[in-house]
N, C-alpha and C positions, 0 to 999 in steps of 0.2 A: 503494500500499499503505499509506504514512505517511497519507495523506488518511482511508482507512477506519479505521486506528487511532484519530486524531483524534475521528471520528464516534462511534465506540463508547466513548472517554472523555466526550464532550460527553453523550452518551446518559446514562450512568453517573451523572454528577453532575445531570443535568437530572430523572432519575428519583427520585434523593434528594431534591431540592427539592420534589417534588409534595406529600409529606406535609405539610411545612412551611407550603405555600399552602393546603391545605385546613382544617389546624387553627387556623391565624390567621385566617381568613377573606378572605384575600387574593385567592381566586378568585372572590370575590363582586364582578365589576365593576358599575360605575354604572347598565348598561343592565338588569341583573338585580336590582337593589337594590328588591324588593319585599317586601311583608310576608307573602306567601301561601307558607307553608312547603313545602306540596307541590310549589309550582312550583319552590321553592328546591331541593327533593331533586331533582327531575327533571333541572334544570339541571345538577346536581353530576354525577348519572349521565351524562349526554349529554357534559357536559365530559371526565369519567373515560375514556368511551368514545375521544372524538376524541384525547386526551392519549396513550392507550394505542396507537391506532393510528398516530399521529403518530412515536412513539419507536420503535414496533416497524418501521415501514418505514424509518426512518433505521438501525436496527440491522441490518436486511438488506441495506440499502445498503453500509454499512461492513462488513460481514462477506462479501459478494460480493467487494468490491474485494480484500481480504485473500486471499481462498481462490484468486482468479484472478491474483494477483500475486506471493504468498509463495513463492518457490522452494524453500524447506526443507520445506515440507509434502507429505508423501508422498499417493498417490491414496487410500488408505482413510482415512487423517485427514480429507482433504477431503470424503470420501462422510459419514462418520460426524459429523462438524461440521455438515455442511449439513442432515442429517435432525434432529438434536437442535435446529436454530434454530428449528423450529417448536414446540416445547414451552415453553411458558412457565415461567420461574423455572429450570427445568432447563438452559435455555438460557445462563443466565448463567455456567456453568461452562466451556463451549467458547468463549464469548466472551472471557472472561478469559485463556484459553491462545492464541486467537488475537492478542489485543492484545500479549501477551508475545513471541510469536514474531515477530510483525512489528517490536517494538523491538528485539529481539535482532539480526533479519536487517538492520535499518535502519542500527545501528550499525556492523555489520560491514562492511557496503558502504559506508558512509561513510569508514571508517578505510581500506578497499583503495582507493578513490579516491584519498584523500590518498598512500597510498604508491605508487600509480601516478604520480601527478604529481611528488612527489619522488625516484623513482628512474626516470623516463623516460630510456631510454637508458643507464642506468649500468649495466648488464648484471652486476649483483652475484652472479650464480649461474653466470656462464661460468667454470667450473671447467677446471682443466688437463686432467683426465681425464674422459672421459663417466660419466654416472651410470646404474647398473643397478639398477632396481628388483626386488626380489624378493618376492614375496606368502608369505602364510601358509598353512595347513593347510586343505583343503576349498575352497579357491577356484581358478580359472584367469584368465590374462591374457585376458579375452575383448575382442571387438572393440566391442562395443555396451554393454558395463558395464565401466567403467573400475575395477578393484579399488582405486584411488589416489583415486578422487572427482576433486575440483577440482585436486589437488595437481599432477600433472605438466603441465597447462597453464600453471600460473602460474610452473613451474620455468622451462619452456621461454620463457615471457614475459620472464623476467630473464636470459636467456641460457644456460641449461643445455641439454646435451645428453643425452636422457633415453631409455633402453631399458629392455625388461621381459625378466625370467628365463625365462618361459614354463616354468618347472617344474610338474610335475603336482600337481594337487590334492591326491591321496593316495599320492604317491609316497614312497618311505621317503628318508632322508636321502641314502643313497647312491646311489640311483637319480637323484634331482633334482641332486646334486652333478655327476654325469655331464652332465645336461640344460644346466645353467648353465656348465659348462667350454665347450661347444660354442658357446654363444651368447657367452660372451666371446671366443673366437677370433673369431666373425662380426664383433663390435664394433670389435676391435683391427684388424682387416682394414681394415674399413671407413672408419675413423678414423684410420688411419696412425698408432698410438698403441702403447705398450707396456703401459698399465695403465688399470682402470678404477677408479672409485668405488662400492661396494656400499651402497645403502640397503635393510635387509631387515626385514619385520615379522612377528612372531612366528617359528613354525616356520622362517620362511626364514632367519632368523639361524642357526641349526643347521645349514641347508643349506649357508650360505655358509662357515662354520668349517669343516665338513667339505671343502669345495672347497679350501679354503687350505691348510689343514694335511694333510688325508688324500690330496687329488690334487696336493698340492705345487704349487697354483698362486699361492703367494704372492708370486711374481716378475710376476704379471701384477694383482695387487690392490694398488692405493695405500691404501685405507682401507675400514673395515666399520664401518657407523653401523648398530646395531640397535635396532630400536622394538619394546617390549613381548614380547621374545623369552625363551621360559622356558630360560635358560642352566641353570639348576639344577633344571628340572622343574616340573611343574604339579601341585599338591595335586589338582587336579579330577581328573587321570587316575588318581592313587593311588586317589580314592573309585571311579571306573570300574571299576577294576580288581578290584574286590571281586566285580562282577557273575561268574556262572558262565562259565567260558571257552566253553562250547557256544552260550550266549547271545551272549556277545560275538562270537564267530566268524560267527553268524549275521546279526547286526545289521551287520557290517563287509562280508558278502557282498553285502548289499544296497546298501550305500553304492558298492561296487566297480562292480556291474552298472550302477548310475545313472551314475556318471562316467565308466564306459568310452564312453557315449554323447555326452559333453561333450568328450571327446579324449584322457581319459587311456589312455596305452597300455599302461601297467603299475600299475593302481591296487592298492594293497595296503592298505586302511584298517587292518586289524588290525595289522600291524607299525609302521605311519607312526605310528599313534596311540599305541602302546605306546612308542615312542622318546621320549616328552614325558613319562613318567614321571619321579619324581625318582631312582629307582634306575638307570634307564639313563643319564640325564644326567651322574651321578656318574662313571659308567664312561667315556662320552664325554668329559667335561671331562679326565679322565686320559689317555686315549688320544690325544686330538688338543689339544694345548696351542697356545697362541697362537704366532704366527710374529712374530718381532722385526722382519720386514721391513714389517710391516702395521701401520698406526694403528687402533686398535679405540677405539669410543666407544660408549656406550649410552644411552637413554631410557626412562622407565616412566611409567606414570598409574594413577589409581586411582578407583574410584567410593566416594563417601562412604556410601552404604548399598546394601542390595540391591536397591531399587526406582529406583536411578539410572538404570540402562537396562533397561527392561523386556524386552529380547530376551535379556540376561545376567542377568537377576535370581535365577532359581534357580540356575544356576552360581555366582555370586557369593556367595549365601546359603549354599551348601554349602561352599565355600571359606572363608567367615568362621568357620562352625562347627567348621571342622577347625583353625582357629588362624591362617590367613591373612587377617588382617584388613585389611590395605592391598592389595587386589586390583583388577582391571581387570574382572572377570567370569571371566577365564582363566588370567592369570597375576599371580602376586605379585609386589610390588615389588622386594623382595631377590632374586628369583630373575632379574629383568629385568636387575639390575646387572652390567656386564661392561666390562672395561678401563677406559677413562675415563669414569666414570659421570658425566654433566653435568646431568641435571636430571630430576625428576618433576614432569609436566604435573597441572595441578588447574584446575577452573573456579573461579569466584568464587561460584558459585550452590550450593545443596544438592544437586545433582547428581553432580558430577564427571565425570570423563573415562573412558569405557570402552575396553575393547580393540579394538572397531570404529571408536570415534570417533577413533582414533590414525590412522585411514587415511581419514578422511572418507567412511566407509561410507554413511551415511545422508544426506550433504550438508546437514548441520545446523549451524547456528552457536550457539555456546554462551557465556554471559555470563563474560567474562574469559578466554576462550581462543580463539584463532584457529589452528585446524589447518593451513591453508594458510599463514599467516604464520610458522609454527612451522618448516615444511620449507623455507622460502626462507631463514630464519636459519640452520637447519643447514648448507645447501647453500653460502651465503655464507660461514659460518666456514670449511669446507672450502677453498674458493677462498683465503680469507687466509692459512690454513696452507699453501700451496703445491700441494695437491692439486687 
């Protein structure tokens, strides 16, 4: 992959050098130093064609190397880039993107390689209590597509014992709390321990808080770490609530039918989504206060502009227009702050970090932010605190 990146960079500078060679006359080799102007012009045309083919073949070579080895590129991106490669001039834009993706992935992999060497056998994530990961709304813990991307594998590599909540994608907070409670009982019995550490993303954080305070499971939960959880609700839901109720219920019923096929026993998209409104979360926070027996901490992120994440571009723009300027596409930073607020994650590029990036949804690396390493540090800190 890095070889392909180097080829593209060399081709870029080589192409820029061609006008200099032509306009200064350096292209005229002694063999062609003749006085026949027509012959010189013909030689220039032939030389231009040969140069074009030479660089174009090199560009194809470098592009194919990156397309075949860069793990962060999705299938559709690979197909689109491959199609645009055959269009002169236009192909410069995907080539620039390819080179950038390769550089970011190379830096990230080299950093991970060094971390693996440095931490080999250190077991820095071997917490006292097992880790229970809780997903957000609209997803399930599937066998062949891990909601948490590359994160669980790296946690296990560093000594963590990881489980999943297996709550429903469109289950209400109350229904999901019941599911998680049964899962915790299984984890405690299997590991012969009395507590778990919960790391929850998005609505999973509200499910966990209901579990702790509403179902009185605070004696079985040592810590709760929430990632991008709308503790004070989401402005996006307030916007969606302006839709006519009949239309909202109809759309929700379509989601319920679809997710029932994926394993949801009690899908309730209408009420589950309504529970993310700011009004509902105010009542929720008053009804279910934090337990003094549990350590609460939280993290947030935000995209720097609506086009930071194309998947969440429209929701991010809608939230920005409603006043939530620092949002990750679904949750405002101030809403994600709960308990001991630790950090707002952001990349060093103009993109920012979105709601999906915080769970490695697209398996991509971003300049100045390593999501896998971020979770390793979170769990390592829990271990240091005795959890």
